[in-house]
N, C-alpha and C positions, 0 to 999 in steps of 0.2 A: 504494500500500500504506500509506504513511504517512497519507494523507488518510482512508483507511478506519479506521485505528486511532484517529486523532484524533476522527473522528465517533462511533465506538463508545464512546470514553472520555467524550465530551461527553454522549452519551445516557445512559450509566450514571450520571454525576454528576447530570444533571437528574432522572433517576428517583429517585435516592437523596434528593435535596433535596425533591422533591415528596412522597415517602412519609414523610419525616421530619416534614413539617409536618402531616400528617393525624393527627387524634386517633384514639384507640382506638375511640371510638364511630363515627367516620366509616368506619373500616376494617371494623367489624362490620356496619354498614349496607350497605357495598359488597358484602360477602360474602352478604348476604341478597337482593340484587337479582334473582337467578334466580327467586325465589319471588314477585316483585312483581306478575307478571301472572296469577297463579293464586291467588285468595283461599283456596281450599280447601287447597292445598298449603302456603300460608303459615300457615294456622291449625294444620295438622298439625305443621309445623316449629316453630311457637311452643310448642305443647303438648309437643313432644319436647325442645326445647332451652331453653325459657324466654326466648328472644330474640324480640323483636317487630320485624317489618318495618314501618317507619314510612311507607313510600311504596308503597301498594298501587294497582294499576291493573287494572281489569276490562275487557278489550277487548270483551267481549260487550255490556256496558253502554254503552261509548263508541260502539259501532257503532249501537246503538239510538238514542242521543241525536243522532247525526248524520243519521240517516235521516228 
């Protein structure tokens, strides 16, 4: 039981320290990652919110490049 609590506390501290180092821009870009694989959805989201997803990935294009 004590080991589980110590592990949970260590995880919470590590998460806090990791998130504290992240900049506001990094956190905003992380929130936009669900739109990174759909350029059309990313464009709609950018138009609606004014935020721009910097890392876009088009899986259809990548599949064509590999074939």
